[in-house]
C-alpha distance (Angstrom), angle and dihedral (degrees) to the residues before:
residue distance angle dihedral
M1 . . .
T2 3.77 . .
V3 3.78 127.1 .
R4 3.80 121.8 -142.2
I5 3.79 126.0 -162.0
L6 3.79 121.7 -172.5
A7 3.80 111.5 -111.2
D8 3.79 97.2 -126.7
D9 3.83 125.3 108.3
I10 3.80 91.8 -3.8
Y11 3.80 89.1 55.1
Y12 3.80 91.2 54.3
N13 3.80 90.7 52.4
T14 3.81 91.5 50.9
Q15 3.81 90.2 45.8
I16 3.81 92.6 54.1
F17 3.81 92.6 48.6
F18 3.80 91.7 45.8
A19 3.82 92.9 48.7
R20 3.80 93.6 49.0
N21 3.78 100.0 40.3
I22 3.79 110.0 25.7
V23 3.82 110.4 22.4
P24 3.84 94.2 64.5
S25 3.82 89.4 65.2
L26 3.82 93.2 49.3
P27 3.80 130.6 81.2
N28 3.80 115.7 -92.3
D29 3.80 90.9 -99.9
D30 3.80 125.3 115.1
R31 3.81 91.1 -149.4
A32 3.81 89.4 59.3
W33 3.82 89.9 47.2
K34 3.81 92.3 50.7
K35 3.82 92.1 48.3
K36 3.82 93.5 47.4
Y37 3.83 91.8 45.5
S38 3.80 89.5 53.5
E39 3.82 90.7 49.0
W40 3.81 91.0 46.6
L41 3.81 90.8 52.2
K42 3.81 90.5 47.6
E43 3.83 89.0 56.7
Q44 3.82 86.4 59.4
G45 3.80 93.3 47.8
A46 3.81 94.6 -103.2
S47 3.76 136.1 119.9
I48 3.80 131.8 -179.6
V49 3.79 117.6 -110.3
T50 3.78 115.9 -161.8
E51 3.78 121.6 -153.0
S52 3.80 96.1 -169.1
E53 3.78 133.4 17.8
T54 3.82 91.9 -155.7
L55 3.81 96.1 71.2
I56 3.79 124.0 101.9
R57 3.80 109.7 -104.1
T58 3.78 135.2 -159.6
T59 3.80 120.9 -114.0
L60 3.81 86.5 -93.4
G61 3.82 90.4 60.8
V62 3.81 98.0 -107.6
A63 3.80 130.4 127.4
P64 3.83 99.6 -152.1
G65 3.78 113.6 -136.5
Y66 3.81 92.4 17.5
D67 3.80 107.1 55.1
F68 3.79 125.8 66.1
F69 3.76 138.3 -139.8
E70 3.80 106.3 -129.2
F71 3.80 126.4 -157.6
E72 3.79 132.1 -172.3
K73 3.82 92.7 -154.5
D74 3.79 127.9 50.2
S75 3.80 90.1 -142.4
D76 3.83 92.0 58.2
A77 3.82 90.1 51.0
T78 3.80 91.9 48.9
I79 3.80 93.5 49.7
F80 3.81 90.9 45.8
V81 3.82 92.7 52.2
L82 3.79 92.2 46.6
R83 3.79 92.5 47.9
W84 3.81 98.3 45.5
S85 3.81 104.5 32.5
């Protein structure tokens, strides 16, 4: 069973952390940022699920309020919500 959480306010919190703490060490390239953000989420047990490819996305590849964070384990989802809420 997978767990999905709407990428809304929690996404913004992850985006701020990522921009302040990880982006400065990356090349000035949004493709590199998107790839690293996806890897960083994977380390936390999350992946981004897109509902529509026609939406405008951030430089991290997310359409806030439309896309979802998806988790394979309930415990990963719980920790993620507690950490980023």
